[in-house]
Every structure is written in C-alpha cells, then in structure tokens.
C-alpha atoms as a printed R data frame, in Angstrom:
    type eleno elety resid chain resno       x       y       z
1   ATOM     1    CA   MET     A     1   6.860  18.818 -23.311
2   ATOM     2    CA   SER     A     2   8.373  18.381 -19.826
3   ATOM     3    CA   THR     A     3  10.242  15.232 -18.849
4   ATOM     4    CA   PRO     A     4   7.959  12.752 -17.041
5   ATOM     5    CA   HIS     A     5   8.525  12.359 -13.330
6   ATOM     6    CA   LEU     A     6   8.937   8.565 -13.646
7   ATOM     7    CA   ARG     A     7  10.779   6.878 -16.530
8   ATOM     8    CA   ILE     A     8  11.614   3.205 -16.992
9   ATOM     9    CA   ARG     A     9  14.424   2.244 -19.347
10  ATOM    10    CA   ASN     A    10  15.316  -1.262 -20.560
11  ATOM    11    CA   LEU     A    11  14.195  -2.878 -17.319
12  ATOM    12    CA   SER     A    12  14.715  -6.637 -17.188
13  ATOM    13    CA   VAL     A    13  14.065  -8.879 -14.186
14  ATOM    14    CA   ALA     A    14  14.797 -12.585 -13.803
15  ATOM    15    CA   PHE     A    15  14.343 -14.957 -10.891
16  ATOM    16    CA   GLY     A    16  17.141 -17.455 -11.245
17  ATOM    17    CA   ASP     A    17  17.072 -18.601 -14.847
18  ATOM    18    CA   GLN     A    18  13.460 -17.518 -15.341
19  ATOM    19    CA   PRO     A    19  13.059 -14.131 -17.058
20  ATOM    20    CA   VAL     A    20   9.990 -12.232 -15.861
21  ATOM    21    CA   LEU     A    21  10.414  -8.796 -17.469
22  ATOM    22    CA   ARG     A    22  12.214  -8.191 -20.761
23  ATOM    23    CA   ASN     A    23  13.575  -4.744 -21.688
24  ATOM    24    CA   VAL     A    24  10.593  -2.734 -20.491
25  ATOM    25    CA   SER     A    25  10.753   0.984 -21.294
26  ATOM    26    CA   LEU     A    26   7.943   3.357 -20.355
27  ATOM    27    CA   ASP     A    27   7.398   7.025 -19.597
28  ATOM    28    CA   VAL     A    28   4.708   7.185 -16.916
29  ATOM    29    CA   PRO     A    29   2.428  10.212 -17.387
30  ATOM    30    CA   ASP     A    30   2.437  12.688 -14.506
31  ATOM    31    CA   ARG     A    31  -0.755  13.143 -12.486
32  ATOM    32    CA   GLU     A    32  -2.683  10.503 -14.335
33  ATOM    33    CA   ILE     A    33  -3.694   6.952 -13.492
34  ATOM    34    CA   THR     A    34  -1.600   4.444 -15.419
35  ATOM    35    CA   VAL     A    35  -3.106   0.966 -15.258
36  ATOM    36    CA   ILE     A    36  -0.936  -2.086 -15.952
37  ATOM    37    CA   ILE     A    37  -2.948  -4.948 -17.439
38  ATOM    38    CA   GLY     A    38  -2.128  -8.403 -18.731
39  ATOM    39    CA   PRO     A    39  -2.675 -12.113 -18.016
40  ATOM    40    CA   SER     A    40  -1.642 -13.713 -14.740
41  ATOM    41    CA   GLY     A    41   2.112 -14.282 -14.595
42  ATOM    42    CA   CYS     A    42   2.953 -11.677 -17.210
43  ATOM    43    CA   GLY     A    43   5.089  -9.571 -14.834
44  ATOM    44    CA   LYS     A    44   2.638  -6.891 -13.681
45  ATOM    45    CA   THR     A    45   3.376  -7.154  -9.960
46  ATOM    46    CA   THR     A    46   7.100  -7.621 -10.591
47  ATOM    47    CA   LEU     A    47   7.119  -4.344 -12.520
48  ATOM    48    CA   LEU     A    48   5.290  -2.571  -9.716
49  ATOM    49    CA   LYS     A    49   7.630  -3.938  -7.038
50  ATOM    50    CA   SER     A    50  10.613  -2.838  -9.113
51  ATOM    51    CA   LEU     A    51   9.470   0.755  -8.741
52  ATOM    52    CA   ASN     A    52  10.128   0.897  -5.006
53  ATOM    53    CA   ARG     A    53  12.937  -1.636  -4.724
54  ATOM    54    CA   LEU     A    54  10.768  -4.299  -3.070
55  ATOM    55    CA   LEU     A    55  12.631  -6.966  -5.025
56  ATOM    56    CA   ASP     A    56  15.831  -6.246  -3.100
57  ATOM    57    CA   SER     A    57  15.072  -8.897  -0.510
58  ATOM    58    CA   VAL     A    58  14.184 -11.622  -3.038
59  ATOM    59    CA   ASP     A    59  16.775 -14.379  -3.367
60  ATOM    60    CA   ASP     A    60  18.402 -15.041  -6.732
61  ATOM    61    CA   VAL     A    61  16.849 -12.032  -8.470
62  ATOM    62    CA   ARG     A    62  18.718 -10.319 -11.303
63  ATOM    63    CA   ILE     A    63  17.745  -6.790 -12.320
64  ATOM    64    CA   SER     A    64  19.117  -4.676 -15.138
65  ATOM    65    CA   GLY     A    65  18.055  -1.374 -16.620
66  ATOM    66    CA   SER     A    66  17.153   1.954 -15.052
67  ATOM    67    CA   ILE     A    67  14.189   3.522 -13.276
68  ATOM    68    CA   PHE     A    68  14.435   7.287 -13.093
69  ATOM    69    CA   VAL     A    69  12.520   9.387 -10.587
70  ATOM    70    CA   ASP     A    70  13.351  12.846 -11.848
71  ATOM    71    CA   GLU     A    71  17.068  12.487 -12.613
72  ATOM    72    CA   ASP     A    72  17.843   9.828  -9.993
73  ATOM    73    CA   ASP     A    73  18.191   6.199 -11.099
74  ATOM    74    CA   ILE     A    74  16.705   4.290  -8.171
75  ATOM    75    CA   ASN     A    75  18.597   1.149  -9.244
76  ATOM    76    CA   ASP     A    76  21.921   2.883  -8.730
77  ATOM    77    CA   PRO     A    77  23.827   1.087  -5.934
78  ATOM    78    CA   GLY     A    78  24.451   4.382  -4.165
79  ATOM    79    CA   VAL     A    79  20.773   5.314  -3.849
80  ATOM    80    CA   GLU     A    80  19.295   5.205  -0.348
81  ATOM    81    CA   VAL     A    81  16.436   2.675  -0.498
82  ATOM    82    CA   THR     A    82  14.411   4.251   2.327
83  ATOM    83    CA   ARG     A    83  14.372   7.543   0.421
84  ATOM    84    CA   VAL     A    84  13.106   5.742  -2.692
85  ATOM    85    CA   ARG     A    85  10.333   4.036  -0.755
86  ATOM    86    CA   LYS     A    86   9.277   7.303   0.879
87  ATOM    87    CA   LYS     A    87   8.509   8.599  -2.601
88  ATOM    88    CA   MET     A    88   6.310   5.594  -3.390
89  ATOM    89    CA   GLY     A    89   3.115   4.971  -1.455
90  ATOM    90    CA   LEU     A    90   2.122   1.303  -1.866
91  ATOM    91    CA   LEU     A    91  -1.325  -0.279  -1.582
92  ATOM    92    CA   SER     A    92  -1.072  -4.075  -1.463
93  ATOM    93    CA   GLN     A    93  -3.729  -6.593  -2.460
94  ATOM    94    CA   LYS     A    94  -4.725  -7.164   1.154
95  ATOM    95    CA   PRO     A    95  -4.678  -4.316   3.670
96  ATOM    96    CA   GLN     A    96  -1.907  -4.632   6.222
97  ATOM    97    CA   VAL     A    97  -2.769  -2.442   9.175
98  ATOM    98    CA   LEU     A    98  -0.270  -2.075  11.995
99  ATOM    99    CA   PRO     A    99  -1.187  -3.582  15.397
100 ATOM   100    CA   MET     A   100  -1.946  -0.213  16.934
101 ATOM   101    CA   SER     A   101  -4.640   2.460  16.977
102 ATOM   102    CA   ILE     A   102  -6.127   4.142  13.935
103 ATOM   103    CA   PHE     A   103  -4.346   7.376  14.893
104 ATOM   104    CA   ASP     A   104  -0.988   5.677  15.379
105 ATOM   105    CA   ASN     A   105  -1.251   3.850  12.054
106 ATOM   106    CA   ILE     A   106  -1.321   7.202  10.260
107 ATOM   107    CA   ALA     A   107   1.188   8.892  12.563
108 ATOM   108    CA   TYR     A   108   3.678   6.010  12.299
109 ATOM   109    CA   GLY     A   109   5.400   7.236   9.132
110 ATOM   110    CA   PRO     A   110   5.668  10.906  10.115
111 ATOM   111    CA   ARG     A   111   7.062   9.878  13.510
112 ATOM   112    CA   LEU     A   112   9.592   7.672  11.769
113 ATOM   113    CA   HIS     A   113  10.720  10.731   9.824
114 ATOM   114    CA   GLY     A   114  11.133  12.855  12.939
115 ATOM   115    CA   ILE     A   115   7.779  14.539  13.567
116 ATOM   116    CA   ARG     A   116   6.941  14.387  17.290
117 ATOM   117    CA   ASP     A   117   4.643  17.379  17.885
118 ATOM   118    CA   LYS     A   118   1.200  15.990  18.781
119 ATOM   119    CA   THR     A   119  -0.630  18.941  17.273
120 ATOM   120    CA   VAL     A   120   1.198  18.547  13.951
121 ATOM   121    CA   LEU     A   121   0.543  14.809  13.966
122 ATOM   122    CA   ALA     A   122  -3.153  15.382  14.619
123 ATOM   123    CA   VAL     A   123  -3.357  17.705  11.619
124 ATOM   124    CA   ILE     A   124  -1.614  15.120   9.414
125 ATOM   125    CA   VAL     A   125  -3.886  12.314  10.615
126 ATOM   126    CA   GLU     A   126  -7.066  14.255   9.897
127 ATOM   127    CA   LYS     A   127  -5.813  15.505   6.520
128 ATOM   128    CA   GLU     A   128  -4.882  12.070   5.226
129 ATOM   129    CA   LEU     A   129  -7.947  10.314   6.615
130 ATOM   130    CA   ARG     A   130 -10.038  12.903   4.791
131 ATOM   131    CA   ALA     A   131  -8.030  12.312   1.603
132 ATOM   132    CA   ALA     A   132  -8.737   8.581   1.919
133 ATOM   133    CA   GLY     A   133 -12.435   9.201   2.519
134 ATOM   134    CA   LEU     A   134 -12.329   7.721   6.021
135 ATOM   135    CA   TRP     A   135 -12.377  10.653   8.445
136 ATOM   136    CA   ASP     A   136 -16.138  10.841   9.024
137 ATOM   137    CA   GLU     A   137 -16.273   7.099   9.707
138 ATOM   138    CA   VAL     A   138 -13.486   6.970  12.297
139 ATOM   139    CA   LYS     A   139 -13.068  10.463  13.789
140 ATOM   140    CA   ASP     A   140 -14.740   9.422  17.051
141 ATOM   141    CA   ARG     A   141 -12.629   6.283  17.542
142 ATOM   142    CA   LEU     A   142  -9.109   7.276  16.557
143 ATOM   143    CA   SER     A   143  -7.706   5.662  19.688
144 ATOM   144    CA   GLY     A   144  -9.383   2.344  18.887
145 ATOM   145    CA   PRO     A   145  -7.520  -0.547  17.245
146 ATOM   146    CA   ALA     A   146  -7.256  -0.405  13.470
147 ATOM   147    CA   SER     A   147  -7.863  -4.146  13.330
148 ATOM   148    CA   ARG     A   148 -11.534  -3.583  14.181
149 ATOM   149    CA   LEU     A   149 -12.181  -1.707  10.955
150 ATOM   150    CA   SER     A   150 -13.829  -3.495   8.054
151 ATOM   151    CA   VAL     A   151 -11.563  -4.755   5.284
152 ATOM   152    CA   GLY     A   152 -12.617  -1.885   3.027
153 ATOM   153    CA   GLN     A   153 -11.923   0.647   5.775
154 ATOM   154    CA   GLN     A   154  -8.558  -0.975   6.481
155 ATOM   155    CA   GLN     A   155  -7.557  -0.553   2.838
156 ATOM   156    CA   ARG     A   156  -8.440   3.137   2.956
157 ATOM   157    CA   LEU     A   157  -6.518   3.408   6.236
158 ATOM   158    CA   CYS     A   158  -3.483   1.940   4.457
159 ATOM   159    CA   LEU     A   159  -3.953   4.530   1.715
160 ATOM   160    CA   ALA     A   160  -4.024   7.312   4.323
161 ATOM   161    CA   ARG     A   161  -0.953   5.857   6.047
162 ATOM   162    CA   GLY     A   162   0.922   5.898   2.749
163 ATOM   163    CA   LEU     A   163  -0.094   9.489   2.031
164 ATOM   164    CA   ALA     A   164   1.088  10.619   5.470
165 ATOM   165    CA   VAL     A   165   4.766  10.356   4.470
166 ATOM   166    CA   GLU     A   166   4.137  12.676   1.494
167 ATOM   167    CA   PRO     A   167   4.948  10.330  -1.392
168 ATOM   168    CA   GLU     A   168   5.208  11.535  -4.959
169 ATOM   169    CA   ILE     A   169   3.816   8.401  -6.585
170 ATOM   170    CA   ILE     A   170   1.029   6.025  -5.474
171 ATOM   171    CA   LEU     A   171   1.365   2.345  -6.392
172 ATOM   172    CA   GLY     A   172  -1.576  -0.055  -6.198
173 ATOM   173    CA   ASP     A   173  -1.071  -3.814  -6.554
174 ATOM   174    CA   GLU     A   174  -4.628  -5.005  -7.274
175 ATOM   175    CA   PRO     A   175  -5.718  -2.750  -4.391
176 ATOM   176    CA   THR     A   176  -9.400  -3.726  -4.545
177 ATOM   177    CA   SER     A   177  -9.078  -7.496  -5.073
178 ATOM   178    CA   ALA     A   178  -9.948  -8.282  -1.432
179 ATOM   179    CA   LEU     A   179 -12.785  -5.763  -1.208
180 ATOM   180    CA   ASP     A   180 -16.528  -5.890  -1.709
181 ATOM   181    CA   PRO     A   181 -17.950  -3.951  -4.704
182 ATOM   182    CA   GLN     A   182 -18.938  -0.888  -2.660
183 ATOM   183    CA   SER     A   183 -15.539  -0.600  -0.969
184 ATOM   184    CA   SER     A   184 -13.851  -1.131  -4.336
185 ATOM   185    CA   ARG     A   185 -15.727   1.783  -5.846
186 ATOM   186    CA   ILE     A   186 -14.779   4.023  -2.916
187 ATOM   187    CA   VAL     A   187 -11.074   3.186  -3.358
188 ATOM   188    CA   GLU     A   188 -11.359   3.757  -7.118
189 ATOM   189    CA   GLN     A   189 -13.003   7.128  -6.474
190 ATOM   190    CA   ARG     A   190 -10.262   8.164  -4.071
191 ATOM   191    CA   LEU     A   191  -7.496   7.192  -6.484
192 ATOM   192    CA   THR     A   192  -9.230   9.155  -9.221
193 ATOM   193    CA   GLU     A   193  -9.363  12.218  -6.980
194 ATOM   194    CA   LEU     A   194  -5.762  11.815  -5.798
195 ATOM   195    CA   LYS     A   195  -4.350  11.946  -9.323
196 ATOM   196    CA   ALA     A   196  -4.784  15.722  -9.127
197 ATOM   197    CA   ASP     A   197  -1.754  15.722  -6.828
198 ATOM   198    CA   TYR     A   198  -0.013  12.386  -7.443
199 ATOM   199    CA   THR     A   199   1.123  10.093 -10.215
200 ATOM   200    CA   VAL     A   200  -0.856   6.864  -9.742
201 ATOM   201    CA   ILE     A   201   0.076   3.400 -11.058
202 ATOM   202    CA   VAL     A   202  -2.336   0.508 -10.568
203 ATOM   203    CA   VAL     A   203  -2.017  -3.181 -11.413
204 ATOM   204    CA   THR     A   204  -5.354  -4.891 -12.037
205 ATOM   205    CA   HIS     A   205  -6.650  -8.089 -13.589
206 ATOM   206    CA   ILE     A   206 -10.152  -6.579 -13.835
207 ATOM   207    CA   LEU     A   207 -10.638  -5.020 -17.264
208 ATOM   208    CA   ARG     A   208 -13.851  -3.302 -16.178
209 ATOM   209    CA   GLN     A   209 -11.878  -1.529 -13.474
210 ATOM   210    CA   ALA     A   210  -9.171  -0.522 -15.938
211 ATOM   211    CA   ARG     A   211 -11.833   0.977 -18.210
212 ATOM   212    CA   ARG     A   212 -13.294   2.935 -15.295
213 ATOM   213    CA   ILE     A   213 -10.151   4.505 -13.858
214 ATOM   214    CA   ALA     A   214  -7.320   4.415 -16.425
215 ATOM   215    CA   ASP     A   215  -6.015   7.480 -18.191
216 ATOM   216    CA   TYR     A   216  -3.111   5.498 -19.621
217 ATOM   217    CA   ILE     A   217  -2.724   1.761 -20.271
218 ATOM   218    CA   ALA     A   218   0.359  -0.460 -20.269
219 ATOM   219    CA   PHE     A   219  -0.257  -4.016 -21.535
220 ATOM   220    CA   LEU     A   220   2.233  -6.709 -20.518
221 ATOM   221    CA   TYR     A   221   2.375 -10.155 -22.080
222 ATOM   222    CA   LEU     A   222   4.952 -12.803 -21.215
223 ATOM   223    CA   GLY     A   223   7.175 -10.170 -19.624
224 ATOM   224    CA   GLU     A   224   7.118  -7.853 -22.635
225 ATOM   225    CA   LEU     A   225   5.547  -4.412 -22.755
226 ATOM   226    CA   VAL     A   226   3.460  -5.056 -25.852
227 ATOM   227    CA   GLU     A   227   1.549  -1.808 -26.069
228 ATOM   228    CA   HIS     A   228   0.973   1.372 -24.113
229 ATOM   229    CA   GLY     A   229  -0.887   4.600 -24.705
230 ATOM   230    CA   PRO     A   230  -3.895   6.699 -23.699
231 ATOM   231    CA   ALA     A   231  -6.594   4.398 -22.352
232 ATOM   232    CA   ALA     A   232  -9.278   5.585 -24.759
233 ATOM   233    CA   GLU     A   233  -7.048   4.798 -27.735
234 ATOM   234    CA   VAL     A   234  -5.861   1.397 -26.497
235 ATOM   235    CA   PHE     A   235  -9.367   0.215 -25.666
236 ATOM   236    CA   ALA     A   236 -10.920   1.569 -28.863
237 ATOM   237    CA   SER     A   237  -8.282   0.524 -31.371
238 ATOM   238    CA   PRO     A   238  -5.394  -1.580 -30.011
239 ATOM   239    CA   ARG     A   239  -2.462  -1.689 -32.422
240 ATOM   240    CA   ASP     A   240  -1.065  -5.096 -31.499
241 ATOM   241    CA   PRO     A   241  -3.107  -8.272 -32.137
242 ATOM   242    CA   ARG     A   242  -2.080  -9.621 -28.721
243 ATOM   243    CA   THR     A   243  -3.621  -6.596 -27.029
244 ATOM   244    CA   ARG     A   244  -6.780  -7.055 -29.058
245 ATOM   245    CA   ALA     A   245  -6.906 -10.745 -28.124
246 ATOM   246    CA   TYR     A   246  -6.539  -9.948 -24.445
247 ATOM   247    CA   LEU     A   247  -9.194  -7.236 -24.489
248 ATOM   248    CA   THR     A   248 -11.663  -9.526 -26.249
249 ATOM   249    CA   GLY     A   249 -10.977 -12.451 -23.917
250 ATOM   250    CA   GLU     A   250  -9.220 -14.670 -26.451
251 ATOM   251    CA   ILE     A   251  -6.197 -14.835 -24.154
252 ATOM   252    CA   SER     A   252  -6.429 -14.581 -20.399
C-alpha cells in the first residue's frame, strides 16, 4: 500500500492553557472524502485550520506534532507557508468573494502566481467554473461583480477560485452551513465529483450530510481522535461507546 498523501502525527494544539487537540494521528485517504465529525468545541475546525497553517496568526497558540504532505512536514519552521496554502484549497463556512468581477475572482490566484496571459486565464476561469458547476449560470456576466451572486453561487465561486491555483487537497469548514438545501446539495455533489482528482476533507456538524458524502470518518471528542475508519463501518458498527453515543444523539 502506498503512503498517504497527507499524514498527521501526534498533533496537539492549545490556546494559552486550554488544550484543544490532544495527540491526534491520522492517515488521510487519498482521493476520498474524509469527514470530521464531533460535538461543538471538540476541535474539528482547529484540526482543519492546522492543515494549512491558518493558526499561525492566532495569539498564544502552541502547536506540537507533525503534518506531512508527502515527505514535507508543514510545521517545520523552514517551510514556506504560502507554498503550503497553495496546496490546500479552503472553503469557509460563509463564502468570502473578493470585491471584484466574477472573472477576476477566479483569475486572482493564477495572477498572483505569475500567469498574465489573458487567453490562458480565460481557459482557467472557464475550466474551474465548470468544475464548480457554475459556468452555465455566469458565463454571460463574467465581468459583473461577484457580490451580486446568490450565497450558494458565491460558495461555488469560492470553490472555483480555490481550484484555480491547482491545490492538491480541498478543505471544507462546514461549507454548506450558510446555504439553502438546494445549494447545499449542489456543493455536496461537486465535492463528491472532485474527489476523483483531489483529497477532500470536510468538517460538518450535520450527521445526515456526513452519511451522504463521507468515504472515511474521523470522530473527535474533547480534542481526542476517538475513532476513525471507513464511513460504512463507523456508521454501522462504531467501536467506541462515545462514537455510538454521538451517532445516536446521546451526546451532542
């Protein structure tokens, strides 16, 4: 069996004196959707933010352990943070479009990385808008402001913008929590399709969503990785009583 693209080893995170993650170790399956579940405050979002060094700017944070992308430990002091973040496309809870046109939102990342040719940029914009399931809805108004899109469209625009810098891993921090049911299903469908080419990691508090999209489950409780495994196995026969209690609604 080949070494997974993304490996977490003994990761601990504390904010001041408050531990949030405790010795988390996990091999994330390649080209599958790994869904992180657990009660509010269990460390799900902290784990996700650790994967692209978004905790760097947080005051009084202490991080130990390693996160390997291939053979590179992204927590190594010598690692270039911008290169780490380029590998990780992030979908936040609420879409954060840039104050510019639809076209320029997608072209922003490629331009930042040196692509200036308008023809090349146009190809990238169309490709990623198609991947996000948005091209047919916006192809006639690419020069219009992104802020005029619906919230669901804005979230798919953010997905396309993330894909435009050619990441290796897609991270979703409750990416459908601000969306209506129809828009949520569209985003879920796109993530399911994208796993053919990307490793996808999604944090959700919605168990129904986890059941729909997860190939692999990681259950966090009080900062501890209690259980992880193929989604069908975890949902059908959880090994740990805490997992069973969470899945049945006894703890929330």
